[in-house]
N, C-alpha and C positions, 0 to 999 in steps of 0.2 A: 373615214380617213382621207385626207387630201391627196391628190395626185402628186407624185414625187417626180420632179423634173430631173433629168440626167444630163450632165455635161461630160463630154469625152474630149480629152486632149491627146492627140496622136502625134508623137514626136518622131520624126524620121530623118536619118542622115541623107544628105543629097550627094550624089556622085560628083566628084570634082569635074569641073568643066562641062557639066550637063547643059546642053544648049536648048533643050526642048521642055524645060520645066513648066513654063506658062502654058505651052500646048497641052501637056499631059494634065495639068490641073484644070484647064478649061474643058478638057474632054471628060474627065471623071466627076468633077464636083457639081455640075448642074444636076446630075442624077441624085447625088447626095442631098442637095438642097431641096429637091422636089420630092424626096421620099416621104411617105406618110409619117407624120410625127416629128419631122425635122423642124425645129423652130429657129435655126440659124446655123450658118456655115461660114467660117472665116479661115483664111490662111495667114498665119503670123510668122514674122521673121524677127530675128534678134541680130542686130548689127555686130554684136560681139561674138556671134556664133554663125557665120555665114554658111557653114557646112550643115546646118540643120534647118528644117522647116517644121512648123507646128500647125496641125489642122485642129481647129476648135469647132466642135459641133454641139448643139444643144437639142435634146430630145424631150418630147412631152412626157414620156414614161419609160421605165426600163424595158418594157415589152416592145415599145416602138424601136428602141435601139437594138434590141436582140433580133428583131425581125430584119432590120437593116443589115446587121452584121452577118446574119445567115444568108441574106440575099447576096452580099458581097463575096461570099464563099462559093456561090453558084456560078455556072458558066455565063448566065445572063447578067450577073452583077460584077463580072471580072473587071479589074481596073488596069490601068497602064502604069501605076506607080512604080512597078519594078523597073521600068525604063529609066527612072531618075533616082531611085533609092539606092544608097550605098550599103544598105544592110536592113535588118529587120526593124520595124518600128517599135517604139515603146508606147503602150496605151495606158493612159491614166483615166480612171472612172471617178467622177465626182457626183454626189447627190446634193441638191440644194439644201442648205442648212437654214438659211434665212434669206428672204427676198424683200427688198424695200421698194 
């Protein structure tokens, strides 16, 4: 059976007037990008929804993402996103259906 890639879209509300958004993202996301199994990390914005940011990550396998998610729950993997988030994120999990 072929390896199934996983794409995660994390949508989170940004606090109004948060001034350290880039600082926090630049602190947290290099570790995400360097985590074993990560195949890409992007932060997306939507000009029609400036109160939201979207973190798009692609993982080689579901197990790679599960290991990353567990690490982020540990003291060693703690993030600073709570400094800029206005609420809990919404996490969408996608598995590759077709790739060209």
